[in-house]
VOFI-586262 format. One line per 3 residues: number of its first residue (from 1); their letters; for each residue x, y, z of C-alpha. Coordinates in nm, 4 decimals, m for minus. Layout:
BEGIN
NUM = a = X Y Z | ...
//
This chain:
BEGIN
1 = mtr = m7.7808 12.8376 m2.1715 | m7.8132 13.1505 m1.9577 | m7.6223 13.4692 m2.0335
4 = rrt = m7.4428 13.4489 m1.6976 | m7.3408 13.0901 m1.7597 | m7.2145 13.1802 m2.1047
7 = lti = m7.0120 13.4687 m1.9608 | m6.8679 13.2368 m1.6937 | m6.7538 12.9803 m1.9483
10 = avf = m6.5978 13.2518 m2.1662 | m6.4052 13.3945 m1.8662 | m6.2898 13.0392 m1.7659
13 = all = m6.1707 12.9696 m2.1197 | m5.9768 13.3029 m2.1245 | m5.8141 13.2012 m1.7965
16 = ili = m5.7107 12.8662 m1.9328 | m5.5635 13.0436 m2.2454 | m5.3700 13.2933 m2.0322
19 = lgn = m5.2433 13.0272 m1.7990 | m5.1485 12.8032 m2.0899 | m4.9483 13.0796 m2.2444
22 = asg = m4.7763 13.1567 m1.9226 | m4.6926 12.7976 m1.8734 | m4.5504 12.7833 m2.2281
25 = qaq = m4.3318 13.0835 m2.1554 | m4.2149 12.9269 m1.8283 | m4.1071 12.6148 m2.0145
28 = ltk = m3.8656 12.8077 m2.2413 | m3.5059 12.7138 m2.1564 | m3.2751 13.0119 m2.1296
31 = lnv = m2.9527 12.9696 m2.3362 | m2.6600 13.1942 m2.4131 | m2.5272 13.1436 m2.7667
34 = gys = m2.2095 13.2983 m2.8856 | m2.1192 13.4150 m3.2345 | m1.7993 13.5775 m3.3702
37 = ais = m1.8752 13.7366 m3.7035 | m2.0887 14.0189 m3.8305 | m2.1483 13.8543 m4.1723
40 = gda = m2.4076 13.6683 m4.3678 | m2.2612 13.3403 m4.2310 | m2.4265 13.4172 m3.8971
43 = lpa = m2.7754 13.4440 m4.0524 | m2.9044 13.1053 m3.9257 | m2.8736 13.2158 m3.5639
46 = wia = m2.9929 13.5692 m3.6430 | m3.3115 13.4530 m3.8215 | m3.3819 13.1887 m3.5548
49 = kda = m3.3771 13.4729 m3.3021 | m3.5645 13.7288 m3.5062 | m3.8341 13.5070 m3.6536
52 = gif = m3.9156 13.3246 m3.3271 | m3.7692 12.9899 m3.4358 | m3.5816 12.9402 m3.1107
55 = ekn = m3.8983 13.0021 m2.9058 | m4.0946 12.7630 m3.1226 | m3.8387 12.4942 m3.0232
58 = gld = m3.8620 12.5828 m2.6530 | m3.5488 12.7993 m2.6261 | m3.5077 13.1551 m2.4905
61 = vql = m3.1798 13.2367 m2.6683 | m2.9582 13.5372 m2.5840 | m2.7077 13.5893 m2.8698
64 = vff = m2.3721 13.7080 m2.7434 | m2.1190 13.8647 m2.9826 | m1.7506 13.8021 m2.9475
67 = tgg = m1.4957 14.0004 m3.1427 | m1.2922 13.6958 m3.2277 | m1.3088 13.3160 m3.2600
70 = tta = m1.0509 13.2580 m2.9867 | m1.2660 13.4486 m2.7356 | m1.5783 13.2675 m2.8469
73 = vma = m1.4138 12.9246 m2.8087 | m1.2920 13.0151 m2.4522 | m1.6487 13.1134 m2.3631
76 = lvs = m1.7778 12.7901 m2.5112 | m1.5360 12.5645 m2.3195 | m1.6039 12.7541 m1.9957
79 = adt = m1.9840 12.7090 m2.0543 | m2.0490 13.0840 m2.0403 | m2.2029 13.0353 m2.3823
82 = pia = m2.2458 12.6592 m2.4046 | m2.3344 12.6704 m2.7697 | m2.1583 12.8909 m3.0190
85 = qla = m2.1493 12.9705 m3.3886 | m1.7898 13.0018 m3.4936 | m1.5282 12.8911 m3.7499
88 = gaa = m1.4572 12.5187 m3.7730 | m1.0780 12.5863 m3.7569 | m1.1225 12.7421 m3.4132
91 = vvn = m1.2989 12.4323 m3.2888 | m1.0380 12.1975 m3.4396 | m0.7515 12.3957 m3.2768
94 = svm = m0.9295 12.3968 m2.9453 | m0.9782 12.0159 m2.9466 | m0.6056 11.9708 m3.0496
97 = ags = m0.5259 12.1844 m2.7456 | m0.7221 11.9521 m2.5182 | m1.0829 12.0797 m2.5100
100 = daa = m1.3862 11.8586 m2.5579 | m1.5525 12.0844 m2.8130 | m1.7555 11.9301 m3.0965
103 = lvv = m1.9336 12.0473 m3.4069 | m2.2980 11.9515 m3.4098 | m2.4126 12.1116 m3.7372
106 = ggv = m2.2187 12.2230 m4.0465 | m2.3445 12.5824 m4.0937 | m2.1409 12.7277 m4.3774
109 = tsl = m1.9278 12.4559 m4.5488 | m1.7448 12.6669 m4.7986 | m1.5018 12.9611 m4.7912
112 = nyy = m1.7621 13.2253 m4.8590 | m1.4892 13.4870 m4.9163 | m1.3397 13.7051 m5.1908
115 = lmg = m0.9888 13.8352 m5.2472 | m1.0437 14.2020 m5.3284 | m0.8022 14.4583 m5.4561
118 = rpe = m0.7957 14.8374 m5.4568 | m0.9988 15.0067 m5.7363 | m0.6978 15.0504 m5.9629
121 = ikt = m0.5915 14.6826 m5.9367 | m0.7733 14.4791 m6.1971 | m0.5635 14.1650 m6.2063
124 = aeq = m0.3958 13.9440 m5.9455 | m0.0670 13.9994 m6.1248 | m0.0802 14.3585 m6.0168
127 = lkg = m0.0513 14.2582 m5.6537 | 0.3100 14.1553 m5.6947 | 0.5245 14.3564 m5.4562
130 = gtv = 0.2156 14.4685 m5.2551 | 0.0533 14.3783 m4.9346 | m0.2645 14.1856 m4.8416
133 = ais = m0.4517 14.2460 m4.5087 | m0.5799 13.9726 m4.2810 | m0.7197 13.9884 m3.9318
136 = rfg = m0.4383 13.8093 m3.7598 | m0.1824 13.5375 m3.8298 | m0.3300 13.1866 m3.7850
139 = sss = m0.6869 13.3068 m3.8349 | m0.9335 13.1892 m4.0978 | m0.8579 13.5056 m4.2986
142 = dfi = m0.4874 13.4215 m4.2973 | m0.5562 13.0760 m4.4400 | m0.8057 13.2139 m4.6911
145 = ary = m0.5656 13.4804 m4.8131 | m0.2691 13.2322 m4.8583 | m0.5000 12.9871 m5.0364
148 = alq = m0.6441 13.2546 m5.2691 | m0.3074 13.3956 m5.3525 | m0.1663 13.0514 m5.4434
151 = kvg = m0.4749 12.9928 m5.6558 | m0.4090 13.3049 m5.8582 | m0.0411 13.2225 m5.9042
154 = ltp = 0.1190 13.4311 m5.6316 | 0.3446 13.3041 m5.3506 | 0.2649 13.4549 m5.0071
157 = gkd = 0.5732 13.5986 m4.8410 | 0.7574 13.6156 m5.1774 | 0.5274 13.7871 m5.4295
160 = vti = 0.3029 13.9432 m5.1678 | 0.3403 14.0552 m4.8061 | 0.0618 13.9503 m4.5660
163 = vqi = m0.0001 14.1940 m4.2841 | m0.2277 14.1899 m3.9738 | m0.4879 14.4699 m3.9729
166 = gst = m0.7812 14.3465 m3.7660 | m1.1535 14.3586 m3.8340 | m1.3235 14.3288 m4.1688
169 = tar = m1.4076 14.7033 m4.1658 | m1.0498 14.7989 m4.0838 | m0.9167 14.5803 m4.3604
172 = vda = m1.1459 14.7335 m4.6261 | m1.0595 15.0833 m4.5016 | m0.6836 14.9972 m4.5188
175 = alt = m0.7287 14.8983 m4.8821 | m0.9321 15.1957 m4.9824 | m0.6886 15.4390 m4.8182
178 = grv = m0.3877 15.2737 m4.9848 | m0.2217 15.1171 m4.6755 | m0.2585 14.7752 m4.8390
181 = qat = m0.3321 14.6639 m5.1894 | m0.5917 14.3878 m5.1131 | m0.7735 14.1974 m4.8455
184 = vvn = m1.0084 13.8997 m4.8025 | m1.3646 13.9609 m4.6953 | m1.7119 13.8000 m4.7092
187 = ppa = m2.0645 13.9377 m4.7542 | m2.1873 14.1904 m4.6793 | m1.8471 14.3608 m4.6549
190 = sii = m1.7456 14.2256 m4.9910 | m2.0562 14.3681 m5.1507 | m2.0055 14.7045 m4.9854
193 = aqk = m1.6405 14.7029 m5.0934 | m1.7303 14.6335 m5.4523 | m1.9807 14.9193 m5.4508
196 = rgm = m1.6935 15.1413 m5.3295 | m1.4895 15.0405 m5.6377 | m1.2805 14.7457 m5.5130
199 = til = m1.2204 14.4601 m5.7560 | m1.2813 14.0858 m5.7047 | m0.9517 13.9076 m5.7799
202 = adl = m1.0561 13.5633 m5.6607 | m1.3899 13.4150 m5.5827 | m1.3289 13.1453 m5.3147
205 = pkl = m1.6630 12.9591 m5.3548 | m1.5979 12.9166 m5.7243 | m1.2495 12.7679 m5.6592
208 = glv = m1.4223 12.4642 m5.5308 | m1.2478 12.4163 m5.1882 | m1.4592 12.2328 m4.9345
211 = yqh = m1.3986 12.3901 m4.5940 | m1.5811 12.3639 m4.2693 | m1.6316 12.7339 m4.1955
214 = tsv = m1.8941 12.8917 m3.9705 | m2.0523 12.6072 m3.7747 | m2.2384 12.5349 m3.4505
217 = att = m2.0289 12.3880 m3.1610 | m2.0827 12.2826 m2.8083 | m1.8837 12.0522 m2.5765
220 = rky = m1.9217 11.6812 m2.5274 | m1.9826 11.7447 m2.1621 | m2.2793 11.9701 m2.2399
223 = ire = m2.4085 11.7103 m2.4848 | m2.3977 11.4464 m2.2081 | m2.5671 11.6704 m1.9507
226 = hpe = m2.8137 11.8588 m2.1730 | m2.8915 11.6465 m2.4842 | m3.2439 11.7810 m2.5203
229 = ivr = m3.1265 12.1417 m2.5363 | m2.8712 12.0436 m2.8015 | m3.1406 11.8589 m2.9887
232 = ryv = m3.3662 12.1545 m2.9814 | m3.0882 12.3887 m3.0998 | m3.0019 12.1624 m3.3881
235 = ksq = m3.3719 12.1548 m3.4937 | m3.3763 12.5342 m3.4722 | m3.0748 12.5504 m3.6956
238 = vda = m3.2461 12.3252 m3.9579 | m3.5630 12.5295 m3.9343 | m3.3600 12.8595 m3.9706
241 = vhr = m3.1854 12.7283 m4.2864 | m3.5215 12.6308 m4.4350 | m3.6511 12.9793 m4.3559
244 = iyt = m3.3488 13.1340 m4.5263 | m3.4154 12.9331 m4.8406 | m3.7863 13.0016 m4.8545
247 = dke = m3.8502 13.3433 m4.6922 | m3.6585 13.6396 m4.8425 | m3.8211 13.9130 m4.6383
250 = asl = m3.7665 13.7318 m4.3055 | m3.4008 13.6872 m4.4035 | m3.3549 14.0528 m4.4962
253 = ral = m3.5207 14.1667 m4.1667 | m3.2841 13.9475 m3.9660 | m2.9862 14.0767 m4.1636
256 = arf = m3.0954 14.4363 m4.1100 | m3.1466 14.3889 m3.7373 | m2.8022 14.2405 m3.6693
259 = igr = m2.5832 14.4073 m3.9384 | m2.7522 14.7500 m3.9262 | m3.0688 14.9044 m4.0468
262 = tve = m2.8751 15.1709 m4.2400 | m2.7266 14.9031 m4.4727 | m2.8843 14.9397 m4.8245
265 = rdv = m3.1399 14.6846 m4.9244 | m2.9521 14.5679 m5.2291 | m2.6485 14.4831 m5.0097
268 = lek = m2.8753 14.2779 m4.7743 | m3.0307 14.1044 m5.0794 | m2.6983 14.0086 m5.2273
271 = twe = m2.5766 13.8848 m4.8889 | m2.8853 13.6649 m4.8639 | m2.8543 13.5437 m5.2218
274 = nll = m2.4936 13.4528 m5.1610 | m2.6080 13.1804 m4.9079 | m2.8615 13.0139 m5.1422
277 = nea = m2.6158 12.7512 m5.2539 | m2.6026 12.3989 m5.1375 | m2.2203 12.4102 m5.1395
280 = vlp = m2.2271 12.7132 m4.9089 | m2.5225 12.6451 m4.6770 | m2.6503 12.2913 m4.7208
283 = rkq = m3.0095 12.2130 m4.6323 | m2.8987 11.8959 m4.4456 | m2.6702 12.0569 m4.1893
286 = yps = m2.4166 11.7776 m4.1375 | m2.0684 11.8955 m4.0219 | m1.8418 11.8620 m4.3310
289 = leg = m1.5852 11.5853 m4.2726 | m1.4231 11.6813 m4.6037 | m1.4083 12.0421 m4.4849
292 = ikt = m1.2418 11.9350 m4.1589 | m0.9969 11.7204 m4.3546 | m0.9001 12.0424 m4.5445
295 = ila = m0.8327 12.2201 m4.2109 | m0.6190 11.9276 m4.0864 | m0.4305 11.9137 m4.4099
298 = tel = m0.3649 12.2785 m4.4547 | m0.3634 12.4468 m4.1152 | m0.2544 12.1591 m3.8808
301 = kgk = 0.0042 11.9882 m4.0970 | 0.1754 11.6973 m3.9213 | m0.0693 11.6823 m3.6296
304 = pgk = m0.2655 11.3642 m3.5809 | m0.6395 11.3678 m3.6039 | m0.9318 11.2269 m3.7924
307 = ped = m1.2274 11.4475 m3.9008 | m1.4667 11.2291 m3.6971 | m1.2770 11.3289 m3.3857
310 = fvd = m1.4247 11.6803 m3.4017 | m1.7917 11.6169 m3.4678 | m2.1105 11.4770 m3.3182
313 = ssf = m2.3508 11.4252 m3.6074 | m2.5993 11.2268 m3.4084 | m2.8564 11.5088 m3.3642
316 = ire = m2.8603 11.6112 m3.7357 | m2.8614 11.2458 m3.8377 | m3.1666 11.1812 m3.6131
319 = ldq = m3.3560 11.4664 m3.7790 | m3.2579 11.3549 m4.1277 | m3.3392 10.9974 m4.0807
322 = sgy = m3.6762 11.0785 m3.9347 | m3.7691 11.2449 m4.2675 | m3.8101 11.5865 m4.0958
325 = idg = m3.5706 11.7762 m4.3240 | m3.7060 11.6337 m4.6459 | m4.0536 11.7078 m4.5205
328 = lyk = m3.9761 12.0713 m4.4720 | m3.8838 12.1243 m4.8326 | m4.1661 11.9094 m4.9722
331 = kr = m4.4123 12.1640 m4.8214 | m4.3060 12.4276 m5.0744
//
């Protein structure tokens, strides 16, 4: 083979490679995805973005942060962000109000929160006559605070006053400055608060309540019109959960990118470790029917509804029955 012919073949091969890469990039589907919490619960979406998992599954995802679940649900229903990662209760309330939203994966299926008191408060009994901060009435933090207080023997509204403060940071600051005696927070805020002297008065995951918390939702209309995009997103979620369980450094990089690179490594590590629990972040990402039942029984008392009315498990079931999820963990 002549040198010229060898060079020609090499150039031709390079062109094919370049064109192939360009074609692959062109095939990526652009997708806006909402999320409503700066916490470890959002890690599946963050690591899917940071580690290239979305791209691997043919999606060019733009993550859009909303300061509250209500706003995120509105954007979901209007299709501004046709897929969103948000609290199950927000989706249930939206459906009850007439939307066609549906959970397609479970995400975090436990109340990954802690009731935390000011440094001088060492027992729940010392909260009597005090105040507990939540974000707003009717929110997940409101339900969590009331549930936690009852579990430690206190009656909300009688023994303890619940007040609206706002964001997680604002609630922790309110406790540390003495405006309130306690609040409910999840990692990494709970870890940072503990380092600043606050006391854990109730560990919600250990109380054993099954609750459909941070999940992935879309609308039934979007499922009908774009089933393949939803299918690819669900696979990305499963791949992301697998990466969380098997790749510590990738998890920490994603947490640092989205929470803040100034956050200390030990805080990031504890936030990651907090998720490595089948009861918190299940490997098989089915929406939790039991968790939705809890929402219906506690937050929507008297309103009709079956857990199945709020989910579409077909995509995660398809992956599970194909053996894909089991196969991921057998590779370890």
